[in-house]
py3Dmol code that shows the C-alpha trace and the ligand (Angstrom):
import py3Dmol

protein = """\
ATOM      1  CA  MET A   1       0.040   0.035  -0.007  1.00  0.00           C
ATOM      2  CA  GLY A   2       1.502   3.386  -0.972  1.00  0.00           C
ATOM      3  CA  PHE A   3       1.023   6.428   0.922  1.00  0.00           C
ATOM      4  CA  ILE A   4      -0.996   8.742  -1.265  1.00  0.00           C
ATOM      5  CA  ASN A   5      -2.519   7.628  -4.464  1.00  0.00           C
ATOM      6  CA  PRO A   6      -1.928  10.429  -7.019  1.00  0.00           C
ATOM      7  CA  LYS A   7      -4.756   9.089  -9.115  1.00  0.00           C
ATOM      8  CA  ILE A   8      -7.197   9.693  -6.369  1.00  0.00           C
ATOM      9  CA  LEU A   9      -5.947  13.308  -6.009  1.00  0.00           C
ATOM     10  CA  GLY A  10      -6.195  13.817  -9.699  1.00  0.00           C
ATOM     11  CA  CYS A  11      -9.706  12.588 -10.011  1.00  0.00           C
ATOM     12  CA  TYR A  12     -10.901  14.850  -7.155  1.00  0.00           C
ATOM     13  CA  LYS A  13      -9.292  17.878  -8.774  1.00  0.00           C
ATOM     14  CA  ASN A  14     -10.201  17.411 -12.429  1.00  0.00           C
ATOM     15  CA  GLY A  15     -13.032  14.810 -12.554  1.00  0.00           C
ATOM     16  CA  ILE A  16     -16.056  17.099 -12.416  1.00  0.00           C
ATOM     17  CA  SER A  17     -14.779  19.791 -14.833  1.00  0.00           C
ATOM     18  CA  GLU A  18     -13.429  17.148 -17.307  1.00  0.00           C
ATOM     19  CA  SER A  19     -16.533  15.071 -17.563  1.00  0.00           C
ATOM     20  CA  PHE A  20     -18.590  18.165 -17.934  1.00  0.00           C
ATOM     21  CA  ASN A  21     -16.194  19.426 -20.594  1.00  0.00           C
ATOM     22  CA  SER A  22     -16.608  16.184 -22.597  1.00  0.00           C
ATOM     23  CA  VAL A  23     -20.469  16.469 -22.391  1.00  0.00           C
ATOM     24  CA  ILE A  24     -20.492  19.972 -23.787  1.00  0.00           C
ATOM     25  CA  GLU A  25     -17.876  19.218 -26.497  1.00  0.00           C
ATOM     26  CA  VAL A  26     -20.504  19.667 -29.340  1.00  0.00           C
ATOM     27  CA  ALA A  27     -22.432  22.493 -27.762  1.00  0.00           C
ATOM     28  CA  ARG A  28     -19.183  24.530 -27.213  1.00  0.00           C
ATOM     29  CA  LYS A  29     -18.701  25.027 -30.919  1.00  0.00           C
ATOM     30  CA  ARG A  30     -22.202  26.553 -31.299  1.00  0.00           C
ATOM     31  CA  PRO A  31     -22.949  30.315 -31.105  1.00  0.00           C
ATOM     32  CA  LEU A  32     -23.387  31.595 -27.529  1.00  0.00           C
ATOM     33  CA  ILE A  33     -27.203  31.467 -27.089  1.00  0.00           C
ATOM     34  CA  THR A  34     -27.489  28.031 -28.733  1.00  0.00           C
ATOM     35  CA  MET A  35     -24.684  26.827 -26.602  1.00  0.00           C
ATOM     36  CA  LEU A  36     -26.197  28.047 -23.415  1.00  0.00           C
ATOM     37  CA  GLU A  37     -29.595  26.525 -24.526  1.00  0.00           C
ATOM     38  CA  GLU A  38     -28.087  23.166 -25.233  1.00  0.00           C
ATOM     39  CA  ILE A  39     -26.247  23.186 -21.867  1.00  0.00           C
ATOM     40  CA  ARG A  40     -29.559  24.228 -20.025  1.00  0.00           C
ATOM     41  CA  ILE A  41     -31.456  21.398 -21.655  1.00  0.00           C
ATOM     42  CA  TYR A  42     -28.730  18.915 -20.834  1.00  0.00           C
ATOM     43  CA  VAL A  43     -28.617  19.922 -17.221  1.00  0.00           C
ATOM     44  CA  MET A  44     -32.321  20.117 -16.922  1.00  0.00           C
ATOM     45  CA  GLU A  45     -32.718  16.473 -18.065  1.00  0.00           C
ATOM     46  CA  ARG A  46     -29.762  15.361 -16.043  1.00  0.00           C
ATOM     47  CA  LEU A  47     -31.015  16.802 -12.816  1.00  0.00           C
ATOM     48  CA  TYR A  48     -34.297  14.804 -13.340  1.00  0.00           C
ATOM     49  CA  ARG A  49     -32.475  11.558 -14.385  1.00  0.00           C
ATOM     50  CA  GLN A  50     -30.161  11.735 -11.296  1.00  0.00           C
ATOM     51  CA  LYS A  51     -33.079  12.257  -8.946  1.00  0.00           C
ATOM     52  CA  ILE A  52     -35.060   9.407 -10.398  1.00  0.00           C
ATOM     53  CA  LYS A  53     -31.911   7.236 -10.056  1.00  0.00           C
ATOM     54  CA  GLY A  54     -31.405   8.250  -6.434  1.00  0.00           C
ATOM     55  CA  GLN A  55     -35.032   7.560  -5.600  1.00  0.00           C
ATOM     56  CA  SER A  56     -34.846   4.043  -6.775  1.00  0.00           C
ATOM     57  CA  TRP A  57     -32.113   3.233  -4.255  1.00  0.00           C
ATOM     58  CA  ASP A  58     -33.332   1.551  -1.051  1.00  0.00           C
ATOM     59  CA  LEU A  59     -29.923   2.179   0.586  1.00  0.00           C
ATOM     60  CA  THR A  60     -28.347   4.419   3.161  1.00  0.00           C
ATOM     61  CA  ILE A  61     -25.211   4.678   1.342  1.00  0.00           C
ATOM     62  CA  CYS A  62     -24.794   5.301  -2.424  1.00  0.00           C
ATOM     63  CA  PRO A  63     -24.258   2.188  -4.552  1.00  0.00           C
ATOM     64  CA  THR A  64     -20.733   3.262  -5.904  1.00  0.00           C
ATOM     65  CA  ILE A  65     -19.405   3.371  -2.283  1.00  0.00           C
ATOM     66  CA  ARG A  66     -21.075   0.172  -1.363  1.00  0.00           C
ATOM     67  CA  LEU A  67     -19.324  -1.420  -4.268  1.00  0.00           C
ATOM     68  CA  LYS A  68     -15.931  -0.063  -3.180  1.00  0.00           C
ATOM     69  CA  LEU A  69     -16.640  -1.277   0.402  1.00  0.00           C
ATOM     70  CA  SER A  70     -17.484  -4.729  -0.846  1.00  0.00           C
ATOM     71  CA  LYS A  71     -14.151  -4.905  -2.580  1.00  0.00           C
ATOM     72  CA  LEU A  72     -12.346  -3.813   0.604  1.00  0.00           C
ATOM     73  CA  LYS A  73     -14.274  -6.479   2.501  1.00  0.00           C
ATOM     74  CA  ASP A  74     -12.337  -9.231   0.783  1.00  0.00           C
ATOM     75  CA  LEU A  75      -8.939  -7.405   1.185  1.00  0.00           C
ATOM     76  CA  GLN A  76      -9.231  -6.478   4.815  1.00  0.00           C
ATOM     77  CA  ARG A  77      -9.184 -10.098   5.939  1.00  0.00           C
ATOM     78  CA  PHE A  78      -5.348 -10.177   5.333  1.00  0.00           C
ATOM     79  CA  TRP A  79      -4.660  -7.388   7.833  1.00  0.00           C
ATOM     80  CA  LYS A  80      -4.001  -8.061  11.449  1.00  0.00           C
ATOM     81  CA  VAL A  81      -5.608  -5.638  13.920  1.00  0.00           C
ATOM     82  CA  ILE A  82      -3.853  -4.910  17.145  1.00  0.00           C
ATOM     83  CA  SER A  83      -5.680  -2.847  19.736  1.00  0.00           C
ATOM     84  CA  SER A  84      -4.010   0.044  21.506  1.00  0.00           C
ATOM     85  CA  GLY A  85      -5.562   2.990  23.337  1.00  0.00           C
ATOM     86  CA  TYR A  86      -9.185   3.965  23.106  1.00  0.00           C
ATOM     87  CA  GLN A  87     -10.299   3.534  19.602  1.00  0.00           C
ATOM     88  CA  GLN A  88      -6.742   3.365  18.337  1.00  0.00           C
ATOM     89  CA  TYR A  89      -5.247   0.379  16.522  1.00  0.00           C
ATOM     90  CA  GLU A  90      -2.087  -0.741  14.711  1.00  0.00           C
ATOM     91  CA  VAL A  91      -2.986  -2.553  11.516  1.00  0.00           C
ATOM     92  CA  ARG A  92      -0.286  -4.886  10.120  1.00  0.00           C
ATOM     93  CA  LEU A  93       0.478  -6.975   7.146  1.00  0.00           C
ATOM     94  CA  GLY A  94       4.058  -8.265   6.937  1.00  0.00           C
ATOM     95  CA  TYR A  95       6.330  -5.165   7.415  1.00  0.00           C
ATOM     96  CA  ASP A  96       3.519  -2.728   6.543  1.00  0.00           C
ATOM     97  CA  ALA A  97       1.848  -1.061   9.574  1.00  0.00           C
ATOM     98  CA  TYR A  98      -0.651   1.809   9.838  1.00  0.00           C
ATOM     99  CA  VAL A  99      -2.082   3.663  12.777  1.00  0.00           C
ATOM    100  CA  VAL A 100      -5.900   3.778  12.603  1.00  0.00           C
ATOM    101  CA  ASP A 101      -8.126   5.871  14.906  1.00  0.00           C
ATOM    102  CA  ILE A 102     -11.688   4.891  14.250  1.00  0.00           C
ATOM    103  CA  GLY A 103     -12.855   7.725  16.606  1.00  0.00           C
ATOM    104  CA  SER A 104     -11.466  10.458  14.456  1.00  0.00           C
ATOM    105  CA  ARG A 105     -11.874   8.392  11.315  1.00  0.00           C
ATOM    106  CA  THR A 106      -8.263   8.627  10.244  1.00  0.00           C
ATOM    107  CA  CYS A 107      -5.605   6.209   9.019  1.00  0.00           C
ATOM    108  CA  ALA A 108      -1.939   6.925   8.542  1.00  0.00           C
ATOM    109  CA  CYS A 109      -2.222   5.879   4.866  1.00  0.00           C
ATOM    110  CA  ARG A 110      -4.475   8.982   4.625  1.00  0.00           C
ATOM    111  CA  THR A 111      -6.898   7.320   2.241  1.00  0.00           C
ATOM    112  CA  TRP A 112      -9.809   7.465   4.780  1.00  0.00           C
ATOM    113  CA  GLN A 113      -9.257  11.241   5.278  1.00  0.00           C
ATOM    114  CA  LEU A 114      -9.078  11.813   1.515  1.00  0.00           C
ATOM    115  CA  THR A 115     -12.047   9.627   0.384  1.00  0.00           C
ATOM    116  CA  GLY A 116     -14.468   9.890   3.217  1.00  0.00           C
ATOM    117  CA  TYR A 117     -14.963   6.189   3.503  1.00  0.00           C
ATOM    118  CA  PRO A 118     -12.733   3.640   5.430  1.00  0.00           C
ATOM    119  CA  CYS A 119      -9.591   2.363   3.840  1.00  0.00           C
ATOM    120  CA  VAL A 120      -8.736  -1.288   3.982  1.00  0.00           C
ATOM    121  CA  HIS A 121      -7.022  -0.721   7.367  1.00  0.00           C
ATOM    122  CA  GLY A 122      -9.939   1.086   8.851  1.00  0.00           C
ATOM    123  CA  TYR A 123     -12.254  -1.537   7.538  1.00  0.00           C
ATOM    124  CA  ALA A 124     -10.224  -4.257   9.213  1.00  0.00           C
ATOM    125  CA  CYS A 125     -10.601  -2.441  12.578  1.00  0.00           C
ATOM    126  CA  ILE A 126     -14.313  -1.940  12.142  1.00  0.00           C
ATOM    127  CA  ALA A 127     -14.798  -5.605  11.125  1.00  0.00           C
ATOM    128  CA  SER A 128     -12.750  -6.749  14.150  1.00  0.00           C
ATOM    129  CA  LEU A 129     -15.369  -4.975  16.295  1.00  0.00           C
ATOM    130  CA  ASN A 130     -18.250  -6.504  14.393  1.00  0.00           C
ATOM    131  CA  ARG A 131     -19.642  -3.093  13.620  1.00  0.00           C
ATOM    132  CA  ASP A 132     -21.402  -2.027  10.362  1.00  0.00           C
ATOM    133  CA  VAL A 133     -18.773  -0.306   8.115  1.00  0.00           C
ATOM    134  CA  GLU A 134     -21.475   1.956   6.590  1.00  0.00           C
ATOM    135  CA  GLU A 135     -21.717   3.807   9.946  1.00  0.00           C
ATOM    136  CA  TYR A 136     -18.204   5.045   9.273  1.00  0.00           C
ATOM    137  CA  VAL A 137     -18.810   6.376   5.790  1.00  0.00           C
ATOM    138  CA  SER A 138     -18.924  10.191   5.510  1.00  0.00           C
ATOM    139  CA  PRO A 139     -22.598  11.597   5.443  1.00  0.00           C
ATOM    140  CA  TRP A 140     -21.739  13.007   1.988  1.00  0.00           C
ATOM    141  CA  PHE A 141     -22.179   9.601   0.483  1.00  0.00           C
ATOM    142  CA  THR A 142     -25.634   8.905   1.861  1.00  0.00           C
ATOM    143  CA  THR A 143     -28.646   8.555  -0.404  1.00  0.00           C
ATOM    144  CA  SER A 144     -30.361  11.508   1.413  1.00  0.00           C
ATOM    145  CA  MET A 145     -27.465  13.829   0.704  1.00  0.00           C
ATOM    146  CA  TYR A 146     -27.413  12.631  -2.977  1.00  0.00           C
ATOM    147  CA  LEU A 147     -31.169  13.364  -3.281  1.00  0.00           C
ATOM    148  CA  ASN A 148     -30.561  16.720  -1.584  1.00  0.00           C
ATOM    149  CA  CYS A 149     -28.190  17.772  -4.274  1.00  0.00           C
ATOM    150  CA  TYR A 150     -30.758  16.909  -7.018  1.00  0.00           C
ATOM    151  CA  ARG A 151     -33.789  18.427  -5.293  1.00  0.00           C
ATOM    152  CA  TYR A 152     -33.700  21.565  -7.483  1.00  0.00           C
ATOM    153  CA  ILE A 153     -35.036  21.625 -10.994  1.00  0.00           C
ATOM    154  CA  ILE A 154     -34.612  23.829 -13.964  1.00  0.00           C
ATOM    155  CA  ASN A 155     -37.978  24.952 -15.239  1.00  0.00           C
ATOM    156  CA  PRO A 156     -38.915  23.935 -18.820  1.00  0.00           C
ATOM    157  CA  LEU A 157     -39.009  26.765 -21.299  1.00  0.00           C
ATOM    158  CA  ASN A 158     -41.253  27.668 -24.298  1.00  0.00           C
ATOM    159  CA  GLY A 159     -39.678  28.258 -27.723  1.00  0.00           C
ATOM    160  CA  SER A 160     -38.218  31.705 -28.309  1.00  0.00           C
ATOM    161  CA  ASP A 161     -41.225  32.831 -30.403  1.00  0.00           C
ATOM    162  CA  MET A 162     -43.322  32.675 -27.244  1.00  0.00           C
ATOM    163  CA  TRP A 163     -40.974  34.719 -25.031  1.00  0.00           C
ATOM    164  CA  PRO A 164     -42.328  38.123 -23.883  1.00  0.00           C
ATOM    165  CA  HIS A 165     -41.466  41.033 -26.142  1.00  0.00           C
ATOM    166  CA  VAL A 166     -39.220  43.861 -24.600  1.00  0.00           C
ATOM    167  CA  ASP A 167     -38.239  47.180 -26.089  1.00  0.00           C
ATOM    168  CA  TYR A 168     -34.517  46.893 -25.453  1.00  0.00           C
ATOM    169  CA  ILE A 169     -32.211  46.594 -28.501  1.00  0.00           C
ATOM    170  CA  ASN A 170     -31.174  43.088 -29.288  1.00  0.00           C
ATOM    171  CA  PRO A 171     -27.749  42.165 -27.919  1.00  0.00           C
ATOM    172  CA  LEU A 172     -25.152  41.770 -30.685  1.00  0.00           C
ATOM    173  CA  PRO A 173     -22.272  39.393 -30.746  1.00  0.00           C
ATOM    174  CA  PRO A 174     -18.799  40.743 -30.096  1.00  0.00           C
ATOM    175  CA  LYS A 175     -16.659  41.591 -33.164  1.00  0.00           C
ATOM    176  CA  ARG A 176     -14.890  38.521 -34.390  1.00  0.00           C
ATOM    177  CA  ARG A 177     -11.193  38.512 -34.368  1.00  0.00           C
ATOM    178  CA  ARG A 178      -9.725  35.663 -36.303  1.00  0.00           C
ATOM    179  CA  LEU A 179      -6.404  34.449 -35.029  1.00  0.00           C
ATOM    180  CA  PRO A 180      -4.027  32.621 -37.462  1.00  0.00           C
ATOM    181  CA  GLY A 181      -4.383  28.991 -37.744  1.00  0.00           C
ATOM    182  CA  ARG A 182      -7.208  26.622 -37.140  1.00  0.00           C
ATOM    183  CA  PRO A 183      -9.309  27.547 -34.002  1.00  0.00           C
ATOM    184  CA  SER A 184      -8.553  25.089 -31.225  1.00  0.00           C
ATOM    185  CA  THR A 185     -11.476  23.251 -29.595  1.00  0.00           C
ATOM    186  CA  LYS A 186      -9.390  21.611 -26.997  1.00  0.00           C
ATOM    187  CA  ARG A 187      -9.523  22.846 -23.414  1.00  0.00           C
ATOM    188  CA  LYS A 188      -6.278  24.542 -22.210  1.00  0.00           C
ATOM    189  CA  ARG A 189      -5.302  22.117 -19.435  1.00  0.00           C
ATOM    190  CA  ASP A 190      -2.974  24.551 -17.553  1.00  0.00           C
TER     191      ASP A 190
END
"""
ligand_1 = """\
1
ZN
Zn -5.347 3.076 5.726
"""
view = py3Dmol.view(width=600, height=400)
view.addModel(protein, "pdb")
view.setStyle({"model": 0}, {"cartoon": {"style": "trace"}})
view.addModel(ligand_1, "xyz")
view.setStyle({"model": 1}, {"stick": {}})
view.zoomTo()
view.show()
């Protein structure tokens, strides 16, 4: 077991913006209003889909985290748990050893602190106490928290010919400056 998994860090930093970027790939090439309209429709439908998905779960913890925990369940058997002070343990496998504090929900491998659900070492401690590992998962991963995120809706909208008329002049697009070379559609990563 390594100390900090750079993959975990990377996915927390870029995951959301990158997946959103890939979804709006086509919309990004359109003129501004069309682009915003396409994004609005996408988000409107997505909020609904996610909410329906969440409502179908009869679980306290979201399925993705349950799946991760079920994989850890098999791995934790190999680790030996040695009790120390109150809620503190030393978890060993060969020469590897990590200090776990299930009270503060921390492990020296730092995965628990980073992900919000027990790492294999934390799991081993919880299993040795015959407790339910789901009680040690961060509340952020509960179904109720998930549904809370998707409780808002974007209202549906009539076509633009049904929008109320106003006396303001129509907004014009900015003057186009063409830079040499083919315009890039890739996101600038840095
Ligand atoms: Zn750990």
